[in-house]
C-alpha positions in Angstrom: 15.8 -2.3 -20.2 12.9 -1.5 -22.4 11.0 1.8 -22.2 7.8 2.7 -24.1 6.0 6.0 -23.8 2.3 6.1 -24.6 0.4 9.3 -25.1 -3.4 9.3 -24.8 -5.4 12.3 -26.1 -7.5 14.2 -23.5 -11.1 14.6 -24.4 -14.3 14.6 -22.4 -16.6 12.7 -24.8 -19.8 11.0 -24.0 -19.6 7.6 -25.8 -22.0 4.8 -25.0 -24.2 4.3 -22.0 -23.0 3.0 -18.7 -24.7 0.1 -16.9 -26.5 2.5 -14.5 -26.6 6.3 -14.7 -27.5 8.0 -11.4 -27.1 11.6 -12.6 -25.1 13.7 -15.0 -22.0 13.5 -12.8 -22.3 10.0 -11.4 -22.2 6.8 -13.4 -22.1 3.1 -12.4 -20.3 0.7 -14.7 -19.1 -2.9 -14.8 -15.5 -3.4 -15.8 -12.9 -6.2 -15.6 -9.1 -6.4 -15.9 -6.2 -8.9 -15.7 -2.7 -8.5 -14.4 0.3 -10.8 -14.9 2.4 -10.9 -11.7 6.1 -9.9 -12.1 9.0 -11.4 -10.2 9.2 -8.3 -7.9 5.5 -8.2 -7.1 3.9 -9.4 -3.9 0.5 -11.1 -3.9 -1.1 -8.1 -2.3 0.6 -5.7 -4.7 -0.5 -7.7 -7.7 -4.1 -7.8 -6.4 -4.0 -4.0 -5.9 -2.6 -3.5 -9.4 -5.4 -5.5 -11.1 -8.0 -3.7 -9.1 -6.6 -0.3 -10.1 -6.6 -1.4 -13.7 -10.2 -2.4 -13.5 -11.0 1.0 -12.0 -9.2 2.8 -14.8 -11.1 0.8 -17.3 -14.4 1.7 -15.5 -13.5 5.4 -15.9 -12.6 5.0 -19.5 -15.9 3.2 -20.2 -17.8 6.3 -19.0 -16.5 8.1 -22.0 -13.8 10.1 -20.4 -10.3 9.8 -22.0 -7.4 11.2 -20.1 -4.1 12.4 -21.5 -1.4 10.5 -19.7 2.3 9.9 -20.3 3.3 6.5 -19.1 6.6 4.5 -19.0 7.0 0.8 -18.7 10.5 -0.3 -17.6 11.4 -3.9 -17.7 14.7 -5.1 -16.2 16.2 -8.6 -16.8 19.0 -9.7 -14.5 20.3 -13.3 -13.9 17.1 -15.0 -15.0 14.8 -12.5 -13.1 12.5 -10.0 -14.7 11.1 -7.0 -12.8 8.6 -4.4 -14.0 7.9 -0.8 -13.1 4.7 0.7 -14.5 4.2 4.4 -14.0 0.7 4.8 -15.5 -1.4 7.4 -13.8 -3.7 4.9 -12.2 -3.8 6.8 -8.9 -5.2 9.8 -10.6 -7.7 7.9 -12.8 -8.9 5.7 -9.9 -9.6 8.9 -7.8 -12.9 9.2 -9.7 -14.1 5.8 -8.4 -15.6 6.4 -5.0 -17.3 3.0 -4.5 -16.2 -0.4 -5.8 -18.0 -3.7 -5.5 -16.1 -6.9 -6.3 -18.3 -9.1 -8.6 -15.7 -11.7 -9.4 -12.0 -12.4 -8.8 -9.8 -15.3 -9.6 -6.2 -16.4 -10.2 -4.8 -18.6 -12.9 -1.4 -19.7 -14.3 -0.1 -18.6 -17.7 3.1 -20.7 -18.1 5.0 -20.0 -15.0 3.3 -16.6 -14.4 0.4 -16.0 -12.0 -2.4 -14.1 -13.7 -5.0 -12.1 -11.6 -8.5 -11.3 -12.9 -11.1 -9.1 -11.3 -14.6 -7.9 -12.3 -16.0 -4.9 -10.5 -19.0 -2.6 -10.3 -17.7 0.9 -9.9 -19.3 4.2 -9.1 -17.6 7.0 -11.1 -17.8 10.6 -10.1 -16.9 12.7 -13.2 -16.7 16.0 -11.2 -14.1 14.5 -8.9 -12.2 13.3 -12.0 -11.8 16.9 -13.1 -9.6 17.7 -10.1 -7.6 14.5 -10.5 -6.9 15.3 -14.2 -5.3 18.6 -13.2 -2.7 16.6 -11.1 -2.1 13.8 -13.6 1.0 15.2 -15.2 2.7 15.6 -11.8 2.6 11.8 -11.5 4.9 11.5 -14.5 7.7 13.6 -13.0 10.0 10.8 -12.3 9.9 9.4 -15.8 10.0 12.9 -17.2 13.3 13.6 -15.3 15.0 10.8 -17.2 13.6 11.9 -20.5 14.8 15.4 -19.9 18.3 14.1 -19.2 18.1 12.1 -22.5 16.8 15.0 -24.6 18.5 18.0 -23.0 20.0 19.4 -26.2 18.2 22.8 -26.0 19.0 23.2 -22.3 22.6 22.3 -22.9 22.8 24.9 -25.7 21.4 27.6 -23.4 23.9 26.7 -20.7 26.8 26.6 -23.1 25.8 30.0 -24.6 25.7 31.4 -21.0 29.1 29.9 -20.2 30.6 31.2 -23.5 29.4 34.7 -22.7 30.8 34.5 -19.2 34.1 33.3 -20.5 34.2 35.9 -23.2 33.7 38.6 -20.6 36.6 37.3 -18.6 40.3 37.6 -19.3 40.8 33.9 -19.9 42.6 32.9 -23.1 40.5 31.7 -26.1 42.1 28.3 -25.9 41.0 27.8 -22.3 37.4 28.8 -23.2 37.3 26.2 -25.9 38.6 23.6 -23.6 35.9 24.3 -20.9 33.2 24.1 -23.5 34.6 20.9 -24.9 34.7 19.4 -21.4 31.1 20.4 -20.7 30.0 18.8 -24.0 31.9 15.6 -23.2 30.3 15.4 -19.8 26.8 15.8 -21.2 27.4 13.1 -23.8 28.7 10.7 -21.2 25.7 11.2 -19.0 23.3 10.5 -21.9 25.2 7.3 -22.5 25.0 6.5 -18.8 21.2 6.8 -18.9 20.9 4.6 -22.0 23.1 1.7 -20.8 21.6 -1.3 -19.0 24.7 -2.0 -16.9 24.8 -0.4 -13.5 28.6 -0.6 -13.2 28.9 1.0 -16.6 26.5 3.8 -15.5 28.9 4.5 -12.6 31.9 4.4 -14.8 30.4 6.8 -17.4 29.1 9.2 -14.7 32.5 9.2 -13.1 34.2 10.0 -16.4 31.7 12.9 -16.8 32.6 14.3 -13.4 36.3 14.0 -14.3 35.6 16.0 -17.5 33.5 18.6 -15.7 33.4 18.5 -12.0 30.6 21.1 -11.7 28.1 19.1 -13.8 25.2 18.6 -11.4 23.4 15.9 -13.4 26.4 13.6 -13.3 26.4 13.5 -9.5 22.7 12.8 -9.4 22.9 10.0 -12.0 25.8 8.4 -10.2 24.1 8.8 -6.8 20.9 7.2 -8.0 22.9 4.3 -9.5 24.7 3.7 -6.1 21.2 3.5 -4.4 19.9 1.2 -7.1 22.8 -1.2 -6.6 22.2 -1.2 -2.8 18.5 -1.9 -3.3 19.1 -4.8 -5.8 21.8 -6.4 -3.7 19.6 -6.2 -0.6 16.7 -7.9 -2.4 19.2 -10.8 -3.1 19.5 -11.2 0.7 22.8 -9.3 1.1 23.5 -7.9 4.5 22.4 -4.4 5.0 25.7 -3.5 6.6 27.6 -4.7 3.5 25.7 -2.2 1.4 26.2 0.9 3.5 29.2 1.9 1.5 27.1 2.3 -1.6 24.6 4.5 0.3 27.4 6.7 1.8 28.8 7.2 -1.7 25.3 8.2 -2.9 24.9 10.7 -0.1 28.3 12.2 -0.9 27.2 12.6 -4.6 23.9 14.2 -3.7 25.7 16.5 -1.2 28.0 17.7 -3.9 25.1 18.3 -6.3 23.4 20.4 -3.7 26.5 22.4 -3.1 26.5 23.2 -6.8 22.7 23.7 -6.9 20.9 24.1 -3.6 17.5 24.1 -5.4 18.1 20.7 -7.1 14.9 18.8 -6.2 16.2 15.6 -7.7 19.4 15.7 -5.6 17.2 16.3 -2.5 15.0 13.4 -3.5 18.0 11.1 -3.8 19.5 12.2 -0.5 16.1 11.7 1.2 15.9 8.2 -0.2 19.4 7.5 1.0 18.6 8.8 4.5 15.5 6.6 4.5 17.7 3.6 3.7 19.9 4.6 6.7 16.7 4.9 8.8 17.4 8.6 9.4 13.8 9.4 9.1 13.8 12.9 10.4 16.6 13.9 8.0 14.8 12.3 5.1 11.5 14.0 5.9 13.4 17.3 6.0 14.7 16.8 2.4 11.2 15.8 1.1 9.7 18.9 2.8 12.3 21.1 1.1 11.3 19.6 -2.2 7.6 20.5 -1.7 8.6 24.0 -0.6 10.4 24.4 -3.9 7.8 22.6 -6.0 4.4 21.8 -4.4 3.4 19.6 -7.3 6.4 17.3 -7.0 4.3 14.3 -6.3 7.1 11.8 -6.0 8.3 13.6 -2.9 4.8 13.8 -1.5 4.4 10.0 -1.9 7.7 9.5 -0.1 6.6 11.8 2.7 3.3 10.1 3.2 5.0 6.7 3.6 7.7 8.2 5.8 5.4 10.0 8.3 3.2 6.9 8.5 6.3 4.8 9.5 7.3 7.4 12.1 3.8 7.5 13.5 3.8 3.7 13.8 7.0 3.8 15.8 5.5 6.5 18.1 2.4 4.3 18.7 4.7 1.4 19.5 6.4 3.6 22.1 3.0 4.7 23.4 3.4 8.2 22.1 -0.1 8.4 20.8 -0.5 12.2 20.8 2.8 12.6 19.1 1.7 10.1 16.5 -1.4 12.1 15.8 0.7 15.2 15.3 2.9 13.3 12.8 -0.1 12.0 10.9 -1.6 15.4 10.8 1.3 16.6 8.6 0.0 14.4 5.7 -3.7 14.0 6.5 -4.6 17.6 5.8 -8.2 18.6 5.2 -7.2 20.4 2.0 -5.6 17.2 0.5 -7.1 16.5 -3.0 -9.3 13.5 -3.4 -6.8 11.9 -5.7 -4.4 11.3 -2.8 -6.8 9.4 -0.6 -5.7 6.0 -1.9 -2.0 6.8 -1.0 -3.1 7.8 2.5 -5.2 4.8 3.3 -2.8 3.2 5.7 -2.3 6.5 7.5 -6.0 7.0 7.9 -6.4 3.5 9.3 -3.6 4.0 11.8 -5.1 7.3 12.9 -8.5 5.7 13.4 -7.0 3.1 15.7 -5.3 5.8 17.8 -8.6 7.8 18.0 -10.4 4.6 19.1 -7.9 3.9 21.8 -8.1 7.5 23.0 -11.9 7.3 23.2 -12.5 9.7 20.3 -15.0 7.4 18.6 -16.6 9.8 16.1 -13.3 10.8 14.7 -12.2 7.2 14.4 -15.4 6.4 12.5 -14.8 9.3 10.2 -11.3 8.1 9.3 -12.5 4.5 8.8 -15.3 5.8 6.5 -12.7 7.4 4.3 -10.7 4.1 4.2 -13.8 2.2 3.2 -14.7 4.7 0.5 -11.2 4.3 -1.0 -11.1 0.5 -0.5 -14.5 -1.1 0.0 -12.8 -4.5 0.6 -10.7 -3.3 3.6 -11.7 -5.9 6.1 -9.7 -4.3 9.0 -11.5 -1.0 8.4 -14.9 -2.7 8.3 -14.3 -4.7 11.4 -13.1 -1.8 13.5 -15.9 0.5 12.3 -18.5 -2.2 13.1 -17.1 -2.4 16.7 -17.1 1.3 17.0 -20.7 1.5 15.7 -21.6 -1.0 18.4 -20.0 1.1 21.1 -21.9 4.1 19.7 -25.2 2.2 20.0 -25.7 2.2 16.2 -26.7 -1.5 15.8 -27.9 -1.4 12.2 -24.7 0.2 10.9 -22.6 -2.2 13.0 -24.5 -5.2 11.6 -24.0 -4.0 8.0 -20.2 -3.7 8.5 -19.9 -7.1 10.1 -21.9 -8.5 7.2 -19.7 -7.0 4.6 -16.6 -8.2 6.4 -18.0 -11.7 6.8 -18.7 -11.8 3.0 -15.0 -10.9 2.5 -14.0 -13.9 4.5 -13.5 -12.6 8.1 -14.3 -15.4 10.6 -14.4 -12.8 13.4 -17.1 -10.8 11.6 -19.1 -14.0 10.9 -18.9 -15.0 14.6 -20.1 -11.5 15.6 -23.2 -11.9 13.5 -24.3 -15.1 15.2 -27.1 -14.7 17.7 
């Protein structure tokens, strides 16, 4: 596994002139980007990644540079390479409110598929200011591992506290030294577990840490996360889900133990929520993610999980013809006070709610949600098609024709047919 951390310096600097400047806070620029598809990518995911990179480049070309801490993780296993990139592209792309695709193509570089896109983007600098405030919360997952890796100062504070507690008690000095030694040993083992590439070795080292100090919360979290990772990797190799349930149960047991020792451990709650999601216990998972946000409202990893989870629950309710219940579920994540930087993550939820509104005859609300989707993703053919049909029902022919036209340009045969006399 290879990790690299890149720190960019925050500055609001006017450098160069964008292609078109509408006013002081709005700029229109042309930018392009490429993306090499990884083994774990889908075609849709790769296309989304290259578009996000182009949007990020568009923001940078306006002269705004954003401090970001990113982590690239590359895993190689049995001839397969997978990538995880945690750049704050969601936050940067939040400033781009309109995007026009000028050119897109695919090519091969060796045995890798390379995606290229060129866009014309409208960048709102005032909206970017709000997004910048939330940028660092996007880095929490990577920061958690770095904290485990560099926790010397925290460990010293904990050891000093433990030493004082032991000195105040009546325990012999030799027992005090033994407990401190065990805690140091457990911490060293967990640092080694984080550094190793081998998942079985991670489990073995975490288990040894627990044997040395059975109240060391981080050891349970690391081992639980590793059990979930094994289940996920094996499932991707077409293993039966039932054959992997034992790993998930072990993970839940570790997260439960961690929460017994520290009920406010957000990372233990996140791990258990992920395990419950694996088991399709969606209500229990949502409860854990909600608890995290109650403890730390800026814990964006939990918020991302919650958006995806409530959208999944709402889909099931729609399939069961529980439309009003689905609206209530979606309302938990589609709140009016949600920052603009989260709209891209909520796109699927907005599209689902618009369809529910349309079926219930609440056409204006449906159009409002679809407009939000199109603002986030101007190439969303489903949103353009549905909005065109709703405009037609609302007797707004010009707007309907415009949406059908855009959808037709994007390759929708249905939209092209609708435009024919």
